[in-house]
C-alpha positions as CSV (number, residue, x, y, z in Angstrom):
1,X,107.2,97.9,83.9
2,X,105.2,99.5,81.2
3,X,106.8,99.9,77.8
4,X,109.7,97.7,78.7
5,X,110.3,94.1,77.4
6,X,109.8,91.3,79.8
7,X,113.0,89.7,81.2
8,X,113.8,86.7,83.4
9,X,114.0,89.0,86.4
10,X,110.4,90.1,85.9
11,X,109.3,86.4,85.9
12,X,111.2,85.7,89.1
13,X,109.8,88.5,91.2
14,X,107.8,87.1,94.2
15,X,106.1,88.8,97.2
16,X,106.3,87.2,100.6
17,X,104.5,88.3,103.7
18,X,104.7,87.4,107.3
19,X,101.8,87.7,109.7
20,X,102.1,91.4,110.5
21,X,99.8,92.8,107.9
22,X,98.4,90.3,105.4
23,X,95.9,92.7,103.9
24,X,98.7,95.2,103.1
25,X,100.8,92.4,101.6
26,X,97.9,91.3,99.4
27,X,97.2,94.8,98.3
28,X,100.8,95.3,97.2
29,X,100.8,92.0,95.4
30,X,97.6,92.9,93.6
31,X,99.0,96.3,92.6
32,X,102.1,94.5,91.2
33,X,99.8,91.9,89.6
34,X,101.7,89.1,91.4
35,X,100.7,86.3,93.7
36,X,101.9,86.1,97.3
37,X,104.7,83.6,97.6
């Protein structure tokens, strides 16, 4: 979150995807600046 200090919760956030829509999952992860888990 912009303007807010980083917390442990920020560091634990992960995105997982099944096989339904991998491009959508990757787009969401990219937007959140995360890797898919």
